[in-house]
NUFI-353597 format. One line per 2 residues: for each residue x negated, y, z negated of C-alpha. Coordinates in steps of 0.1 Angstrom, whole numbers, always signed. Each point is the difference from the previous one (the first is absolute). Example, Ala and Ser with C-alpha at 12.3 -4.5 7.8 and 13.67 -1.06 7.14 Angstrom:
2
-123,-45,-78; -14,+34,+7
This chain:
557
+849,-956,-206; -38,-4,-7
-4,-7,+41; +17,+30,+14
-23,+23,-22; -29,-15,+16
+14,+2,+32; +7,+37,-10
-26,+4,-11; -30,-14,+23
+26,+22,+24; -7,+31,-14
-40,-7,-4; +3,-11,+36
+10,+31,+13; -19,+22,-19
-29,-21,+10; +7,+5,+36
+10,+34,-8; -39,+11,-21
-18,-20,+32; +19,+22,+23
-8,+31,-12; -37,-16,-1
-3,-3,+34; +17,+31,+13
-25,+22,-22; -30,-23,+9
+13,-1,+37; +2,+39,+5
-30,+4,-17; -22,-20,+22
+21,+11,+37; -3,+37,-13
-36,-2,-5; -10,+34,-13
+29,+22,+12; +20,-5,-32
-35,+12,-16; -5,+27,+20
+39,+9,-8; -8,+1,-39
-30,+21,+9; +20,+24,+21
+19,+8,-29; -24,+19,-17
+8,+27,+12; +34,+11,-12
+20,-12,-26; +30,-6,+26
-21,-24,+25; -9,-17,-34
+38,-9,-9; +3,-9,+39
-27,-21,+6; +14,-11,-35
+34,-10,+18; -19,-14,+32
-25,-19,-12; +23,-24,-26
+25,-2,+19; -23,-13,+22
-18,-28,-21; +30,-2,-21
-21,+0,-30; +1,+38,-24
-25,-21,-18; -26,-5,+26
+5,+42,+11; -3,+9,-41
-35,-22,+1; -13,+10,+30
+4,+40,-10; -21,-7,-36
-21,-12,+25; -7,+25,+24
+3,+24,-40; -21,-23,-11
-31,+6,+33; +2,+39,-1
+21,-3,+33; +36,+14,-10
+7,+26,-27; +24,-3,-27
+29,+20,+12; +0,-16,+27
+0,-33,-13; +30,+3,-19
+15,+14,+33; -3,-34,+8
+12,-15,-31; +32,+19,+9
+1,-14,+29; -1,-33,-4
+18,-3,-27; +29,+14,+26
-13,-27,+29; +10,-26,-25
+30,+7,+1; +1,-13,+38
+5,-38,-16; +28,+9,-13
+12,+9,+34; -9,-36,+19
+20,-17,-26; +31,+22,+2
-4,+4,+41; -4,-31,+8
+0,-26,-32; +37,+2,-5
+8,+9,+40; -11,-29,+22
-6,-30,+6; -36,-8,-12
-5,-35,+18; +5,+21,+35
-25,+20,-6; -26,-3,-32
-13,-39,+11; -4,+13,+35
-24,+23,-11; -21,-21,-19
+1,-22,+24; -13,+22,+22
-19,+18,-25; -23,-31,-9
-3,-11,+33; -17,+38,+5
-20,-11,-30; -20,-29,+20
-5,+16,+28; -19,+27,-11
-10,-11,-38; -33,+24,+2
+18,+26,+20; +25,+34,-3
+25,-23,+16; -4,-23,-26
+15,+23,-29; +26,+11,+20
+13,-32,-1; -10,-4,-39
+22,+30,-4; +30,-14,+22
-2,-31,-16; -3,+22,-35
+38,+20,+9; +18,-36,+10
-7,-17,-29; +7,+35,-17
+36,-7,+13; -2,-35,-12
-4,+7,-35; +25,+24,-2
+22,-28,+12; -8,-23,-24
-1,+27,-30; +35,+8,+10
+13,-44,+8; -19,-1,-36
+17,+24,-20; +37,-2,+16
-7,-36,-16; -5,+11,-33
+29,+21,-4; +22,-28,+14
-19,-23,-33; -5,+19,-21
+22,+35,-22; -23,+19,+6
+20,+30,-13; -2,-17,-33
-41,+10,+1; +13,+41,+2
-9,+27,-24; +22,+31,+5
-17,+32,-10; -33,+17,+0
-15,-27,-17; +6,-22,+26
-9,+23,+29; -35,+2,-18
+4,-35,-1; +1,-6,+40
-25,+26,+4; -25,-19,-19
+14,-30,+19; -13,+16,+33
-32,+12,-17; -4,-36,-4
+6,-15,+26; -20,+25,+20
-31,-15,-23; +5,-35,+9
+3,+4,+35; -30,+31,+4
+27,+12,+29; +29,+23,-12
+13,-7,+32; +8,-38,-11
+16,+16,-32; +20,+27,+23
+4,-33,+22; +15,-22,-21
+23,+26,-17; +20,+11,+28
+2,-39,+8; +16,-3,-36
+21,+31,+3; +11,-13,+35
+9,-34,-14; +25,+19,-28
-32,-12,-27; -5,+37,-11
+18,+32,-3; -4,+28,+21
-15,+24,-39; -17,-32,-8
-17,-6,+33; -11,+37,+6
-13,-1,-35; -23,-33,+13
-11,+23,+27; -15,+25,-18
-16,-25,-23; -19,-16,+30
-13,+38,+8; -13,-2,-37
-14,-40,+5; -23,+13,+30
-16,+30,-19; -21,-35,-11
-20,-4,+30; -13,+37,+1
-14,-5,-40; -16,-34,+11
-17,+12,+30; -19,+34,-21
-16,-25,-25; -39,+13,+2
+17,+29,+32; -17,+36,-4
+21,+27,-23; +14,+9,+35
+18,-30,+10; +8,-7,-35
+24,+35,+2; +12,-14,+30
+8,-31,-18; +21,+24,-30
+17,+19,+28; +19,-27,+19
+8,-18,-40; +15,+40,-7
+17,-3,+30; +19,-32,-7
+3,+8,-30; +15,+27,-3
+23,-3,+31; +11,-38,-18
+16,+27,-32; +13,+25,+18
+16,-24,+23; +12,-22,-29
+10,+29,-19; +19,+13,+29
+12,-32,+12; +38,+0,+3
-2,+35,+18; -18,-14,+27
+13,-29,+3; +29,+22,+7
-27,+21,+20; -6,-36,+23
+35,-3,+6; +10,+36,+13
-27,+2,+22; +1,-33,+14
+37,+9,+9; -10,+33,+14
-28,-24,+22; +32,-29,+9
-20,-30,-15; +19,-25,-12
+11,-4,-39; -25,-27,-4
-21,-15,-35; -27,-3,+32
+3,+36,+13; +4,+15,-31
-32,-9,-14; -16,+11,+28
+11,+27,-1; -8,+7,-37
-32,-9,+0; -9,+23,+24
+19,+33,-14; -17,-18,-32
-35,+4,+16; +14,+34,+16
+9,+11,-33; -40,-7,-13
-13,+26,+29; +21,+24,-14
-10,+5,-30; -37,-12,+7
-5,+25,+30; +2,+34,-11
-22,-17,-38; -26,-14,+25
-23,+33,-2; +4,-7,-43
-1,-35,-1; -30,+5,+22
-19,+24,-28; +15,-27,-31
-17,-30,+13; -32,+23,+6
-4,+6,-33; +8,-37,-5
-24,-35,-5; -34,+24,+11
-32,-20,-5; -30,+12,-13
-18,+2,+37; +30,+26,+8
-4,+20,-32; -39,+7,+8
+9,+2,+41; +27,+26,-8
-19,+39,+0; +2,+12,-32
-10,+40,+10; +8,-4,+35
+39,+19,+14; +15,+24,+28
-5,+28,-22; -38,-9,-9
+3,+3,+39; +9,+31,+5
-27,+17,-19; -37,-5,+14
-19,+8,-31; +22,-16,-25
+4,-32,+29; -35,-5,-5
-7,-4,-35; +31,-26,+2
-22,-18,+28; -35,+3,-23
+18,-15,-25; +23,-29,+10
-33,-6,+21; -17,-10,-35
+26,-23,-10; -2,-19,+32
-43,+1,-8; +9,-11,-30
+23,-28,+14; -24,-8,+24
-28,-9,-35; +23,-17,-14
+6,-27,+30; -42,+2,+4
-9,-7,-36; +25,-25,-3
-14,-17,+36; -37,-3,-14
+10,-11,-35; -5,+27,-20
+30,+7,-13; +31,-17,-14
+23,+7,+19; +25,-33,+12
+2,-7,+39; +39,+13,-7
-15,+33,-5; -22,+4,+31
+26,-11,+24; +18,+25,-16
-25,+25,+6; -11,-8,+36
+38,-3,+10; -1,+37,-17
-24,+18,+13; +16,-16,+36
+33,+22,-4; -28,+30,-20
-16,+9,+27; +20,+4,+33
+24,+19,-26; -33,+23,-4
-1,-2,+38; +36,+9,+6
-4,+27,-26; -26,+19,+19
+17,-3,+30; +34,+19,-13
-25,+30,-17; +15,+33,+14
-36,+11,+25; +16,+26,+8
-7,+18,-32; -29,-25,-6
-31,+26,-12; -34,-9,+18
-15,-11,-33; +29,-27,-8
+0,-11,+39; -39,+0,+0
+8,-33,-28; +23,-18,+17
-20,-21,+21; -21,-8,-31
+27,-11,-16; +7,-31,+28
-34,-9,-3; +11,-6,-38
+32,-20,+15; -20,-26,+26
-29,-4,-31; +28,-11,-25
+19,-21,+31; -35,-20,+10
-7,+0,-40; +40,-15,-2
-12,-28,+32; -34,-9,-12
+13,-2,-36; +23,-34,+12
-27,-13,+21; -24,+0,-32
+31,-20,-17; +12,-22,+24
-35,-9,+7; -4,-1,-42
-5,-42,-1; -36,+3,+32
-18,+17,-35; +10,-24,-23
-15,-22,+21; -31,+10,-8
+6,+6,-35; -29,-24,-22
-20,-1,+33; -35,+14,+3
+14,+35,+14; +27,+3,-22
-17,+23,-27; -8,+23,+30
+33,+3,+9; +18,+12,-32
-30,+23,-3; +13,+16,+35
+34,+0,-12; -4,+16,-31
-21,+23,+12; +35,+6,+31
+18,+7,-35; -22,+28,-20
-2,+22,+33; +35,-8,+8
+8,+12,-39; -18,+33,+6
+16,+11,+32; +27,+16,-23
+3,+36,+10; +23,+8,-28
-23,-7,-29; -25,+21,-12
-37,-16,-3; +11,-9,+44
-35,+16,+19; +2,-7,+36
-36,-2,-3; -4,-23,-19
+30,-25,+14; -24,+1,+35
-28,-10,-13; +20,-27,-23
+19,-10,+38; -39,-3,+20
-11,-27,-35; +29,-14,+7
-8,-4,+42; -37,-12,-7
+11,-24,-19; +24,-11,+28
-29,-4,+24; -20,-19,-27
+31,-26,-8; +8,+0,+34
-37,-14,+4; +2,-23,-27
+31,-17,+12; -16,-5,+31
-32,-15,-15; +23,-23,-17
+16,-11,+25; -29,-11,+18
-16,-20,-23; +30,-21,-8
+10,+17,-32; +27,+14,+9
+26,-12,+26; -9,+23,+31
+45,+5,+7; +4,+7,-33
-28,+26,+2; +11,+16,+31
+36,+6,-16; -14,+16,-33
-18,+22,+21; +32,+18,+17
+18,-4,-38; -30,+22,-12
-8,+19,+31; +45,+8,-6
-11,+8,-36; -26,+26,+11
+20,+8,+30; +29,+10,-23
-22,+16,-31; -13,+23,+29
+31,+16,+7; +5,+5,-37
-24,+22,-3; +12,+23,+31
+32,-1,-14; -9,+14,-34
-27,+22,+18; +26,+19,+24
+27,-3,-28; -24,+22,-22
-10,+26,+31; +44,+7,+7
+0,-1,-42; -30,+27,-1
+18,+21,+34; +34,-1,-26
-24,+17,-28; -21,+25,+12
-20,+1,-32; -9,-37,+4
-5,+2,+38; -31,+29,-7
-13,-21,-33; -2,-38,+18
-18,+26,+36; -24,+12,-28
-5,-36,-14; -3,-13,+38
-27,+28,+7; -20,-13,-32
+1,-30,+8; -15,+5,+33
-25,+22,-15
């Protein structure tokens, strides 16, 4: 008996191994052969949700891997190339596309003599692979060989389960009722987790049912479990990803879990619907076909449940996995209602620009080492500005120009100047941080004290460039910046002299000059932004504007 068990187990594992190898070859070969075509198909799916579903079905059917499509979709969202709603459509489609495996097993694996076409496919495919190893022909050959091995693997699995039925009393292991169905769901999920392929789990299930190992309801429960298990791939793919990518993965998990729960609760009704549908379509009443049809109806059930709920689901997910950068980068004062009233819109813009300038201040202070902010906070601030500045510019573009008074229209160029300043500040801050190691390399050298003094002076100017503070005076800020600029010229001469007489390495000095020049430029942009923002605030407050004009007149005198 032990020898028979060993042979049966070896046959099963061999068939499973061939099947997994086949899926890998099909996926890899078709992805390479298609080149950018698959990527373009997914990219074009951003236009409508329906196109997303169609693209998900098509690409998953081609590459035989819903996990690959799901991970690619998460990657597109992570890179900002696809929106959340369109991505959810692709996820729906990928789940439907994965039913192609069931139909391949049902329509081919049990209907034809495998050796008549499977082995020739393997031979022809590998010949193409050898003749065009680095070409598209070779990739197509790899996919063809994969399809051949797919059918060989299914055939071996079928033989293994047939032997299992003959040698073991598997019916004694069956558990009736809902507990038994739940157990089979867990088995299906475990098989998917183990093989990292829902296609493999479904192929095992179909061959087991065809071999008489599983009853139809138990096999259907395992198909449901395989769908649950495939969510693990999406969960692993979003470790360290953006919040939007995590939302897509959460949508994928919700789709599978909710659909699986509903299908399990109405399983008898679904199996009855499957049999009725099979009769109407004239399909043969055999386990493989019945389960393939069940798998398809199961996924279509999920689409029916989630299609009308996509927009609410997207809104629900957008409120989850919120990062510090997203919170900072989301406008707090700008909305469509405000944009329709120019006077209110101008005040909202001033408040939003003040907030953006404060974020820029925090980033610069961290870059200069003058405040205790973690690198994570700095990155969050940088990402926040990258979102907030375009949002402000988009708000300006949506303002009602036809109803805009001249006094408001005159402020628009100044607002756009401030956003340009903020954008440049963000870029310069990133350069300062990325090259900070250059200044660290000169620490302890003859120019270290001069560099430290310059950076402290820059930090003081940045602290002073806050028009929301009561002690803010434009003339004092200009004087502080002029002093910083003069000290920059002196520091530059000191650095070059140290390099010339060998007291500091020339390459490091040149890099340090670049970093410190970025510091001066960023400080200049902060000063300009502060002045523009003060003028905008004065325009919104006539009394403040009159005071500003009187102050400027006294300073000029």
